[in-house]
Every structure is written in structure tokens, then in C-alpha cells.
A tleap script that builds the chain and sets N, CA, C and O, in Angstrom:
source leaprc.protein.ff14SB
mol = sequence {
  NMET GLN ASN ASN LEU ALA PHE ASN ILE PRO
  ILE TYR THR GLN ASP ASN SER THR PHE PRO
  LYS PRO VAL ASN GLU LYS TYR ASP TYR TRP
  SER PRO LEU ILE LEU GLU LYS SER ASP THR
  ILE GLU ILE HIE CYS TRP ASN ASP GLU ILE
  ASP ILE ILE GLU ASP ILE ASN THR LEU SER
  LEU ASN THR PHE GLU MET PHE GLN GLU ASP
  ASN ILE THR ILE PHE LYS GLY LYS LYS THR
  PHE ALA LEU SER ASN TYR LEU LEU ASN ASP
  TYR THR ASN ASN MET GLY GLU PHE LYS TRP
  PHE THR VAL ASN LEU ASP ILE GLY PRO THR
  THR PRO LEU HIE SER CHIE
}
set mol.1.N position { -27.480 -5.886 8.343 }
set mol.1.CA position { -27.541 -6.012 6.897 }
set mol.1.C position { -26.724 -5.028 6.120 }
set mol.1.O position { -26.820 -3.836 6.414 }
set mol.2.N position { -25.985 -5.386 5.225 }
set mol.2.CA position { -25.109 -4.571 4.377 }
set mol.2.C position { -25.758 -4.423 2.997 }
set mol.2.O position { -26.165 -5.384 2.344 }
set mol.3.N position { -25.826 -3.095 2.589 }
set mol.3.CA position { -26.339 -2.729 1.296 }
set mol.3.C position { -25.148 -2.361 0.367 }
set mol.3.O position { -24.196 -1.683 0.753 }
set mol.4.N position { -25.275 -2.846 -0.852 }
set mol.4.CA position { -24.234 -2.525 -1.888 }
set mol.4.C position { -24.987 -1.853 -3.109 }
set mol.4.O position { -26.117 -2.198 -3.454 }
set mol.5.N position { -24.315 -0.948 -3.674 }
set mol.5.CA position { -24.765 -0.324 -4.917 }
set mol.5.C position { -23.774 -0.455 -5.992 }
set mol.5.O position { -22.618 -0.063 -5.838 }
set mol.6.N position { -24.201 -1.002 -7.089 }
set mol.6.CA position { -23.228 -1.186 -8.231 }
set mol.6.C position { -23.908 -0.598 -9.418 }
set mol.6.O position { -25.083 -0.843 -9.694 }
set mol.7.N position { -23.125 0.193 -10.119 }
set mol.7.CA position { -23.624 0.728 -11.375 }
set mol.7.C position { -22.458 0.874 -12.384 }
set mol.7.O position { -21.288 0.939 -12.008 }
set mol.8.N position { -22.820 0.921 -13.635 }
set mol.8.CA position { -21.900 0.931 -14.711 }
set mol.8.C position { -22.124 2.245 -15.540 }
set mol.8.O position { -23.254 2.527 -15.939 }
set mol.9.N position { -21.130 2.980 -15.775 }
set mol.9.CA position { -21.141 4.116 -16.622 }
set mol.9.C position { -20.802 3.746 -18.057 }
set mol.9.O position { -19.680 3.278 -18.253 }
set mol.10.N position { -21.619 3.896 -19.072 }
set mol.10.CA position { -21.281 3.586 -20.407 }
set mol.10.C position { -19.985 4.322 -20.858 }
set mol.10.O position { -19.875 5.545 -20.766 }
set mol.11.N position { -19.086 3.573 -21.312 }
set mol.11.CA position { -17.745 4.143 -21.656 }
set mol.11.C position { -17.311 3.789 -23.135 }
set mol.11.O position { -17.928 2.946 -23.787 }
set mol.12.N position { -16.329 4.403 -23.582 }
set mol.12.CA position { -15.664 4.173 -24.844 }
set mol.12.C position { -14.164 4.591 -24.782 }
set mol.12.O position { -13.769 5.350 -23.897 }
set mol.13.N position { -13.345 4.091 -25.725 }
set mol.13.CA position { -12.023 4.504 -25.817 }
set mol.13.C position { -11.731 5.057 -27.140 }
set mol.13.O position { -12.300 4.612 -28.136 }
set mol.14.N position { -10.818 6.066 -27.207 }
set mol.14.CA position { -10.480 6.730 -28.480 }
set mol.14.C position { -9.240 6.044 -29.031 }
set mol.14.O position { -8.302 5.688 -28.318 }
set mol.15.N position { -9.300 5.875 -30.421 }
set mol.15.CA position { -8.151 5.407 -31.153 }
set mol.15.C position { -7.442 4.235 -30.386 }
set mol.15.O position { -8.119 3.274 -30.023 }
set mol.16.N position { -6.138 4.288 -30.138 }
set mol.16.CA position { -5.400 3.274 -29.448 }
set mol.16.C position { -5.300 3.406 -27.951 }
set mol.16.O position { -4.565 2.663 -27.300 }
set mol.17.N position { -6.064 4.386 -27.383 }
set mol.17.CA position { -6.028 4.558 -25.981 }
set mol.17.C position { -6.561 3.421 -25.242 }
set mol.17.O position { -7.468 2.741 -25.720 }
set mol.18.N position { -6.015 3.160 -24.031 }
set mol.18.CA position { -6.591 2.136 -23.171 }
set mol.18.C position { -7.405 2.879 -22.048 }
set mol.18.O position { -7.991 2.207 -21.199 }
set mol.19.N position { -7.451 4.179 -22.028 }
set mol.19.CA position { -8.214 4.853 -21.004 }
set mol.19.C position { -9.606 5.096 -21.417 }
set mol.19.O position { -9.878 5.866 -22.338 }
set mol.20.N position { -10.552 4.401 -20.698 }
set mol.20.CA position { -12.040 4.657 -21.000 }
set mol.20.C position { -12.455 5.944 -20.560 }
set mol.20.O position { -11.924 6.489 -19.592 }
set mol.21.N position { -13.445 6.498 -21.267 }
set mol.21.CA position { -14.073 7.776 -20.973 }
set mol.21.C position { -15.564 7.571 -20.974 }
set mol.21.O position { -16.044 6.717 -21.718 }
set mol.22.N position { -16.343 8.316 -20.172 }
set mol.22.CA position { -17.807 8.215 -20.263 }
set mol.22.C position { -18.278 8.613 -21.585 }
set mol.22.O position { -17.650 9.439 -22.247 }
set mol.23.N position { -19.412 8.037 -22.024 }
set mol.23.CA position { -19.925 8.347 -23.395 }
set mol.23.C position { -20.250 9.792 -23.547 }
set mol.23.O position { -20.107 10.322 -24.649 }
set mol.24.N position { -20.684 10.480 -22.501 }
set mol.24.CA position { -20.985 11.977 -22.683 }
set mol.24.C position { -19.744 12.796 -22.310 }
set mol.24.O position { -19.811 14.024 -22.275 }
set mol.25.N position { -18.595 12.125 -22.027 }
set mol.25.CA position { -17.302 12.769 -21.747 }
set mol.25.C position { -17.393 13.678 -20.579 }
set mol.25.O position { -16.662 14.664 -20.473 }
set mol.26.N position { -18.356 13.324 -19.637 }
set mol.26.CA position { -18.496 14.104 -18.386 }
set mol.26.C position { -18.401 13.129 -17.224 }
set mol.26.O position { -18.871 11.996 -17.328 }
set mol.27.N position { -17.806 13.550 -16.130 }
set mol.27.CA position { -17.709 12.801 -14.886 }
set mol.27.C position { -18.671 13.412 -13.873 }
set mol.27.O position { -18.421 13.270 -12.676 }
set mol.28.N position { -19.753 14.083 -14.268 }
set mol.28.CA position { -20.603 14.798 -13.306 }
set mol.28.C position { -21.345 13.807 -12.385 }
set mol.28.O position { -21.865 14.187 -11.336 }
set mol.29.N position { -21.380 12.489 -12.818 }
set mol.29.CA position { -21.990 11.555 -11.961 }
set mol.29.C position { -21.150 11.369 -10.623 }
set mol.29.O position { -21.658 10.761 -9.681 }
set mol.30.N position { -20.019 11.829 -10.550 }
set mol.30.CA position { -19.056 11.602 -9.477 }
set mol.30.C position { -19.583 12.413 -8.195 }
set mol.30.O position { -19.688 11.827 -7.117 }
set mol.31.N position { -19.855 13.534 -8.304 }
set mol.31.CA position { -20.060 14.436 -7.101 }
set mol.31.C position { -21.149 13.924 -6.228 }
set mol.31.O position { -20.880 13.836 -5.030 }
set mol.32.N position { -22.369 13.562 -6.639 }
set mol.32.CA position { -23.312 13.131 -5.632 }
set mol.32.C position { -23.119 11.838 -5.022 }
set mol.32.O position { -23.869 11.484 -4.112 }
set mol.33.N position { -22.095 11.031 -5.475 }
set mol.33.CA position { -21.859 9.693 -4.942 }
set mol.33.C position { -20.846 9.695 -3.817 }
set mol.33.O position { -20.745 8.700 -3.100 }
set mol.34.N position { -20.101 10.751 -3.631 }
set mol.34.CA position { -18.851 10.653 -2.776 }
set mol.34.C position { -18.934 11.495 -1.562 }
set mol.34.O position { -19.654 12.493 -1.550 }
set mol.35.N position { -18.242 11.144 -0.564 }
set mol.35.CA position { -17.870 11.927 0.532 }
set mol.35.C position { -18.909 12.128 1.624 }
set mol.35.O position { -18.506 12.493 2.728 }
set mol.36.N position { -20.097 11.941 1.441 }
set mol.36.CA position { -21.153 12.315 2.382 }
set mol.36.C position { -20.798 11.593 3.753 }
set mol.36.O position { -20.732 12.291 4.765 }
set mol.37.N position { -20.581 10.317 3.826 }
set mol.37.CA position { -20.459 9.743 5.087 }
set mol.37.C position { -19.101 9.082 5.270 }
set mol.37.O position { -18.896 8.466 6.316 }
set mol.38.N position { -18.222 9.155 4.403 }
set mol.38.CA position { -16.916 8.553 4.495 }
set mol.38.C position { -16.094 9.299 5.609 }
set mol.38.O position { -16.318 10.479 5.876 }
set mol.39.N position { -15.158 8.574 6.226 }
set mol.39.CA position { -14.208 9.152 7.089 }
set mol.39.C position { -12.738 8.975 6.693 }
set mol.39.O position { -11.819 9.644 7.167 }
set mol.40.N position { -12.611 8.040 5.810 }
set mol.40.CA position { -11.184 7.797 5.240 }
set mol.40.C position { -11.231 7.797 3.694 }
set mol.40.O position { -12.221 7.364 3.104 }
set mol.41.N position { -10.183 8.272 3.062 }
set mol.41.CA position { -10.074 8.350 1.624 }
set mol.41.C position { -8.786 7.518 1.218 }
set mol.41.O position { -7.773 7.551 1.916 }
set mol.42.N position { -8.873 6.792 0.085 }
set mol.42.CA position { -7.706 6.115 -0.343 }
set mol.42.C position { -7.674 6.464 -1.994 }
set mol.42.O position { -8.677 6.306 -2.690 }
set mol.43.N position { -6.546 6.900 -2.465 }
set mol.43.CA position { -6.436 7.346 -3.829 }
set mol.43.C position { -5.251 6.534 -4.407 }
set mol.43.O position { -4.201 6.436 -3.772 }
set mol.44.N position { -5.422 5.969 -5.584 }
set mol.44.CA position { -4.323 5.326 -6.266 }
set mol.44.C position { -3.978 6.038 -7.559 }
set mol.44.O position { -4.883 6.407 -8.308 }
set mol.45.N position { -2.739 6.238 -7.839 }
set mol.45.CA position { -2.341 6.819 -9.144 }
set mol.45.C position { -1.050 6.193 -9.611 }
set mol.45.O position { -0.442 5.418 -8.872 }
set mol.46.N position { -0.619 6.502 -10.796 }
set mol.46.CA position { 0.679 5.834 -11.248 }
set mol.46.C position { 1.848 6.704 -10.684 }
set mol.46.O position { 1.724 7.919 -10.533 }
set mol.47.N position { 2.919 6.063 -10.399 }
set mol.47.CA position { 4.111 6.710 -9.985 }
set mol.47.C position { 4.732 7.840 -10.773 }
set mol.47.O position { 5.453 8.697 -10.261 }
set mol.48.N position { 4.392 7.783 -12.103 }
set mol.48.CA position { 5.004 8.788 -13.023 }
set mol.48.C position { 3.949 10.016 -13.142 }
set mol.48.O position { 4.148 10.950 -13.918 }
set mol.49.N position { 2.918 9.937 -12.381 }
set mol.49.CA position { 2.014 11.202 -12.328 }
set mol.49.C position { 2.334 12.115 -11.237 }
set mol.49.O position { 1.612 12.291 -10.256 }
set mol.50.N position { 3.475 12.699 -11.460 }
set mol.50.CA position { 4.224 13.542 -10.458 }
set mol.50.C position { 3.356 14.737 -9.993 }
set mol.50.O position { 3.383 15.069 -8.808 }
set mol.51.N position { 2.602 15.378 -10.876 }
set mol.51.CA position { 1.649 16.592 -10.622 }
set mol.51.C position { 0.648 16.118 -9.592 }
set mol.51.O position { 0.495 16.743 -8.542 }
set mol.52.N position { -0.046 15.009 -9.878 }
set mol.52.CA position { -1.146 14.478 -9.058 }
set mol.52.C position { -0.558 14.143 -7.650 }
set mol.52.O position { -1.169 14.482 -6.637 }
set mol.53.N position { 0.634 13.473 -7.591 }
set mol.53.CA position { 1.283 13.129 -6.326 }
set mol.53.C position { 1.587 14.401 -5.532 }
set mol.53.O position { 1.336 14.464 -4.329 }
set mol.54.N position { 2.108 15.375 -6.190 }
set mol.54.CA position { 2.418 16.659 -5.502 }
set mol.54.C position { 1.131 17.330 -5.045 }
set mol.54.O position { 1.100 17.845 -3.927 }
set mol.55.N position { 0.053 17.356 -5.853 }
set mol.55.CA position { -1.266 17.927 -5.494 }
set mol.55.C position { -1.707 17.269 -4.118 }
set mol.55.O position { -2.049 17.955 -3.155 }
set mol.56.N position { -1.673 15.970 -4.107 }
set mol.56.CA position { -2.215 15.288 -2.972 }
set mol.56.C position { -1.373 15.508 -1.778 }
set mol.56.O position { -1.887 15.679 -0.673 }
set mol.57.N position { -0.058 15.510 -1.971 }
set mol.57.CA position { 0.894 15.797 -0.841 }
set mol.57.C position { 0.671 17.166 -0.247 }
set mol.57.O position { 0.769 17.348 0.966 }
set mol.58.N position { 0.365 18.147 -1.112 }
set mol.58.CA position { 0.195 19.469 -0.729 }
set mol.58.C position { -1.110 19.593 0.141 }
set mol.58.O position { -1.137 20.239 1.189 }
set mol.59.N position { -2.204 18.911 -0.387 }
set mol.59.CA position { -3.482 19.045 0.210 }
set mol.59.C position { -3.631 18.254 1.414 }
set mol.59.O position { -4.463 18.585 2.259 }
set mol.60.N position { -2.868 17.201 1.568 }
set mol.60.CA position { -3.055 16.339 2.669 }
set mol.60.C position { -2.409 16.783 3.993 }
set mol.60.O position { -2.784 16.338 5.078 }
set mol.61.N position { -1.394 17.706 3.845 }
set mol.61.CA position { -0.687 18.229 4.893 }
set mol.61.C position { -0.173 17.168 5.930 }
set mol.61.O position { -0.259 17.286 7.153 }
set mol.62.N position { 0.342 16.176 5.286 }
set mol.62.CA position { 1.005 15.171 6.102 }
set mol.62.C position { -0.081 14.245 6.872 }
set mol.62.O position { 0.294 13.465 7.748 }
set mol.63.N position { -1.359 14.360 6.529 }
set mol.63.CA position { -2.389 13.494 7.194 }
set mol.63.C position { -2.577 12.155 6.449 }
set mol.63.O position { -3.254 11.251 6.939 }
set mol.64.N position { -1.947 12.048 5.226 }
set mol.64.CA position { -2.104 10.920 4.369 }
set mol.64.C position { -0.841 10.083 4.513 }
set mol.64.O position { 0.265 10.624 4.523 }
set mol.65.N position { -0.995 8.799 4.623 }
set mol.65.CA position { 0.156 7.934 4.366 }
set mol.65.C position { 0.359 7.684 2.929 }
set mol.65.O position { -0.620 7.574 2.191 }
set mol.66.N position { 1.530 7.590 2.493 }
set mol.66.CA position { 1.877 7.325 1.108 }
set mol.66.C position { 2.692 6.061 1.031 }
set mol.66.O position { 3.675 5.833 1.737 }
set mol.67.N position { 2.201 5.265 0.117 }
set mol.67.CA position { 2.926 3.938 -0.211 }
set mol.67.C position { 3.188 3.983 -1.665 }
set mol.67.O position { 2.387 4.441 -2.481 }
set mol.68.N position { 4.448 3.444 -1.976 }
set mol.68.CA position { 4.777 3.311 -3.332 }
set mol.68.C position { 5.085 1.806 -3.614 }
set mol.68.O position { 5.897 1.186 -2.926 }
set mol.69.N position { 4.459 1.289 -4.569 }
set mol.69.CA position { 4.695 -0.126 -4.977 }
set mol.69.C position { 5.262 -0.013 -6.439 }
set mol.69.O position { 5.593 1.068 -6.927 }
set mol.70.N position { 5.341 -1.144 -7.060 }
set mol.70.CA position { 5.951 -1.240 -8.359 }
set mol.70.C position { 5.694 0.067 -9.287 }
set mol.70.O position { 6.610 0.865 -9.484 }
set mol.71.N position { 4.567 0.224 -9.776 }
set mol.71.CA position { 4.231 1.450 -10.572 }
set mol.71.C position { 3.180 2.268 -10.010 }
set mol.71.O position { 2.724 3.178 -10.703 }
set mol.72.N position { 2.726 2.060 -8.817 }
set mol.72.CA position { 1.504 2.571 -8.147 }
set mol.72.C position { 1.982 3.414 -6.867 }
set mol.72.O position { 2.847 3.025 -6.082 }
set mol.73.N position { 1.325 4.560 -6.782 }
set mol.73.CA position { 1.425 5.373 -5.531 }
set mol.73.C position { 0.038 5.295 -4.859 }
set mol.73.O position { -0.958 5.493 -5.556 }
set mol.74.N position { -0.080 5.027 -3.598 }
set mol.74.CA position { -1.231 4.960 -2.871 }
set mol.74.C position { -1.255 5.889 -1.709 }
set mol.74.O position { -0.335 5.913 -0.891 }
set mol.75.N position { -2.366 6.701 -1.630 }
set mol.75.CA position { -2.462 7.563 -0.539 }
set mol.75.C position { -3.626 7.115 0.342 }
set mol.75.O position { -4.663 6.708 -0.183 }
set mol.76.N position { -3.485 7.178 1.637 }
set mol.76.CA position { -4.688 6.800 2.446 }
set mol.76.C position { -4.637 7.618 3.776 }
set mol.76.O position { -3.607 7.688 4.446 }
set mol.77.N position { -5.752 8.204 4.103 }
set mol.77.CA position { -5.817 8.954 5.331 }
set mol.77.C position { -7.265 9.555 5.590 }
set mol.77.O position { -8.228 9.437 4.832 }
set mol.78.N position { -7.235 10.170 6.710 }
set mol.78.CA position { -8.566 10.780 7.134 }
set mol.78.C position { -9.131 11.869 6.142 }
set mol.78.O position { -8.390 12.670 5.572 }
set mol.79.N position { -10.304 11.842 6.003 }
set mol.79.CA position { -10.966 12.888 5.139 }
set mol.79.C position { -10.754 14.243 5.699 }
set mol.79.O position { -10.920 14.437 6.903 }
set mol.80.N position { -10.408 15.163 4.918 }
set mol.80.CA position { -10.346 16.578 5.306 }
set mol.80.C position { -11.078 17.463 4.293 }
set mol.80.O position { -11.299 17.072 3.147 }
set mol.81.N position { -11.423 18.587 4.717 }
set mol.81.CA position { -12.164 19.564 3.755 }
set mol.81.C position { -11.408 19.753 2.405 }
set mol.81.O position { -11.998 19.697 1.327 }
set mol.82.N position { -10.051 19.983 2.525 }
set mol.82.CA position { -9.333 20.182 1.378 }
set mol.82.C position { -9.271 19.039 0.389 }
set mol.82.O position { -9.326 19.212 -0.829 }
set mol.83.N position { -9.148 17.811 1.002 }
set mol.83.CA position { -9.228 16.638 0.116 }
set mol.83.C position { -10.487 16.394 -0.494 }
set mol.83.O position { -10.555 16.050 -1.674 }
set mol.84.N position { -11.584 16.562 0.290 }
set mol.84.CA position { -12.984 16.478 -0.166 }
set mol.84.C position { -13.229 17.456 -1.408 }
set mol.84.O position { -13.771 17.105 -2.456 }
set mol.85.N position { -12.795 18.613 -1.156 }
set mol.85.CA position { -12.947 19.719 -2.254 }
set mol.85.C position { -12.094 19.334 -3.541 }
set mol.85.O position { -12.529 19.529 -4.676 }
set mol.86.N position { -11.008 18.846 -3.316 }
set mol.86.CA position { -10.162 18.401 -4.462 }
set mol.86.C position { -10.834 17.160 -5.221 }
set mol.86.O position { -10.836 17.083 -6.450 }
set mol.87.N position { -11.356 16.280 -4.452 }
set mol.87.CA position { -12.013 15.091 -5.106 }
set mol.87.C position { -13.329 15.556 -5.967 }
set mol.87.O position { -13.634 15.123 -7.078 }
set mol.88.N position { -13.975 16.451 -5.267 }
set mol.88.CA position { -15.301 16.976 -5.914 }
set mol.88.C position { -15.112 17.935 -6.975 }
set mol.88.O position { -16.002 18.030 -7.820 }
set mol.89.N position { -14.045 18.686 -7.056 }
set mol.89.CA position { -13.846 19.744 -8.076 }
set mol.89.C position { -12.678 19.798 -8.946 }
set mol.89.O position { -12.543 20.709 -9.762 }
set mol.90.N position { -11.777 18.802 -8.797 }
set mol.90.CA position { -10.562 18.842 -9.426 }
set mol.90.C position { -10.202 17.391 -9.816 }
set mol.90.O position { -9.088 16.943 -9.547 }
set mol.91.N position { -11.192 16.615 -10.483 }
set mol.91.CA position { -11.037 15.270 -10.686 }
set mol.91.C position { -10.659 14.892 -12.115 }
set mol.91.O position { -10.566 13.703 -12.422 }
set mol.92.N position { -10.443 15.848 -12.980 }
set mol.92.CA position { -9.969 15.466 -14.280 }
set mol.92.C position { -8.521 16.094 -14.569 }
set mol.92.O position { -8.169 17.144 -14.031 }
set mol.93.N position { -7.713 15.380 -15.452 }
set mol.93.CA position { -6.415 15.930 -15.728 }
set mol.93.C position { -6.586 16.978 -17.024 }
set mol.93.O position { -7.694 17.298 -17.456 }
set mol.94.N position { -5.564 17.371 -17.470 }
set mol.94.CA position { -5.527 18.389 -18.615 }
set mol.94.C position { -6.125 17.770 -19.917 }
set mol.94.O position { -6.405 18.514 -20.857 }
set mol.95.N position { -6.321 16.468 -19.989 }
set mol.95.CA position { -6.891 15.761 -21.257 }
set mol.95.C position { -8.344 15.538 -20.984 }
set mol.95.O position { -9.023 14.980 -21.846 }
set mol.96.N position { -8.901 15.946 -19.807 }
set mol.96.CA position { -10.253 15.638 -19.577 }
set mol.96.C position { -10.619 14.294 -19.080 }
set mol.96.O position { -11.785 13.901 -19.072 }
set mol.97.N position { -9.554 13.546 -18.639 }
set mol.97.CA position { -9.638 12.212 -18.052 }
set mol.97.C position { -9.734 12.301 -16.541 }
set mol.97.O position { -9.331 13.277 -15.909 }
set mol.98.N position { -10.317 11.179 -15.973 }
set mol.98.CA position { -10.317 11.063 -14.570 }
set mol.98.C position { -8.877 10.942 -14.136 }
set mol.98.O position { -8.068 10.268 -14.773 }
set mol.99.N position { -8.557 11.644 -12.976 }
set mol.99.CA position { -7.192 11.679 -12.542 }
set mol.99.C position { -6.548 10.354 -11.940 }
set mol.99.O position { -5.375 10.013 -12.090 }
set mol.100.N position { -7.469 9.713 -11.275 }
set mol.100.CA position { -6.920 8.522 -10.503 }
set mol.100.C position { -7.567 7.253 -10.946 }
set mol.100.O position { -8.729 7.300 -11.352 }
set mol.101.N position { -6.934 6.150 -10.906 }
set mol.101.CA position { -7.519 4.989 -11.415 }
set mol.101.C position { -8.274 4.193 -10.297 }
set mol.101.O position { -8.990 3.237 -10.594 }
set mol.102.N position { -8.102 4.597 -9.034 }
set mol.102.CA position { -8.790 3.963 -7.919 }
set mol.102.C position { -9.097 5.085 -6.910 }
set mol.102.O position { -8.207 5.866 -6.572 }
set mol.103.N position { -10.320 5.169 -6.440 }
set mol.103.CA position { -10.654 5.867 -5.220 }
set mol.103.C position { -11.546 5.031 -4.319 }
set mol.103.O position { -12.550 4.477 -4.768 }
set mol.104.N position { -11.179 4.941 -3.054 }
set mol.104.CA position { -11.956 4.112 -2.085 }
set mol.104.C position { -12.390 5.179 -0.985 }
set mol.104.O position { -11.604 6.013 -0.536 }
set mol.105.N position { -13.529 5.083 -0.653 }
set mol.105.CA position { -14.086 5.792 0.501 }
set mol.105.C position { -14.614 4.907 1.500 }
set mol.105.O position { -15.543 4.125 1.295 }
set mol.106.N position { -13.946 5.061 2.684 }
set mol.106.CA position { -14.178 4.097 3.840 }
set mol.106.C position { -14.956 4.760 4.949 }
set mol.106.O position { -14.852 5.968 5.164 }
set mol.107.N position { -15.713 3.988 5.631 }
set mol.107.CA position { -16.361 4.338 6.912 }
set mol.107.C position { -15.897 3.228 7.884 }
set mol.107.O position { -16.453 2.129 7.889 }
set mol.108.N position { -14.881 3.529 8.696 }
set mol.108.CA position { -14.342 2.523 9.566 }
set mol.108.C position { -13.728 1.440 8.691 }
set mol.108.O position { -12.917 1.732 7.812 }
set mol.109.N position { -14.122 0.169 8.935 }
set mol.109.CA position { -13.521 -0.934 8.195 }
set mol.109.C position { -14.378 -1.258 6.936 }
set mol.109.O position { -14.059 -2.225 6.244 }
set mol.110.N position { -15.371 -0.548 6.636 }
set mol.110.CA position { -16.206 -0.725 5.522 }
set mol.110.C position { -15.929 0.164 4.294 }
set mol.110.O position { -15.797 1.376 4.469 }
set mol.111.N position { -15.841 -0.324 3.166 }
set mol.111.CA position { -15.592 0.505 1.961 }
set mol.111.C position { -16.969 0.634 1.137 }
set mol.111.O position { -17.196 -0.183 0.246 }
set mol.112.N position { -17.818 1.579 1.408 }
set mol.112.CA position { -19.047 1.819 0.752 }
set mol.112.C position { -18.822 2.290 -0.676 }
set mol.112.O position { -19.738 2.092 -1.474 }
set mol.113.N position { -17.737 2.875 -1.084 }
set mol.113.CA position { -17.496 3.226 -2.416 }
set mol.113.C position { -16.110 2.850 -2.801 }
set mol.113.O position { -15.120 3.183 -2.150 }
set mol.114.N position { -16.085 2.093 -3.963 }
set mol.114.CA position { -14.757 1.609 -4.529 }
set mol.114.C position { -15.012 2.002 -6.030 }
set mol.114.O position { -15.874 1.446 -6.709 }
set mol.115.N position { -14.238 2.950 -6.467 }
set mol.115.CA position { -14.325 3.436 -7.921 }
set mol.115.C position { -12.989 3.099 -8.471 }
set mol.115.O position { -11.940 3.550 -8.009 }
set mol.116.N position { -13.075 2.261 -9.511 }
set mol.116.CA position { -11.823 1.787 -10.199 }
set mol.116.C position { -12.161 1.754 -11.671 }
set mol.116.O position { -11.314 1.399 -12.491 }
savepdb mol mol.pdb
quit
């Protein structure tokens, strides 16, 4: 039997922004949800987010595969302490927004957490 959990965080957008933010402007819901049992992490960001790409490359120490498609950079690899710490403690950019538009946590072939 497979169990799935789906939840929705109330969000809003400011002015002409297309980037949704949680109503309380905090992402503290994130920490208890992730990393406990995953063995693989996949992160998606935009190609022009150079700082984020450099952060992940530095932390992954060549343990992540990096794929670049049209406008998207995708990192996928085995969970490490450094990457877990990064996801748990450094998940917002300098504008207080979530850094990545997709994070998948996998256990083998199963994806118990897909955050998009």
C-alpha cells in the first residue's frame, strides 16, 4: 500500500509578481517535512540563478549530476549532510522567497515528497 500526503499552503502574490509567497511569509512548514527518510535529492532552479547553481555545485562536491535544459538547471544525487543542511537552513533568497521552484526527495524509485 502506498500512502500519499497532499497539503496546500495558503499563498498570495505581491503587485505584478508571479512568485507566490505563504500568507505568513514564512517557510517554516518546510523543515519537518523533508529529509528524514529520503536517499536522493533533486533540485530545479532557473539557469540564470547563478548564485544558487554555484551554491549547490560547491555543496554537492561532484556527487550531484547537473542537467541543463532550455531555462532550467536540474541537480540530482545522493543525500549528503551538507545538502540536507542547505535545504533545511538556507532555503530563501535575499528577497525572502523560496530558492528553488522544485525539490523532489526520493527513496529509491519512489518520490514521497514533490514540492513545486
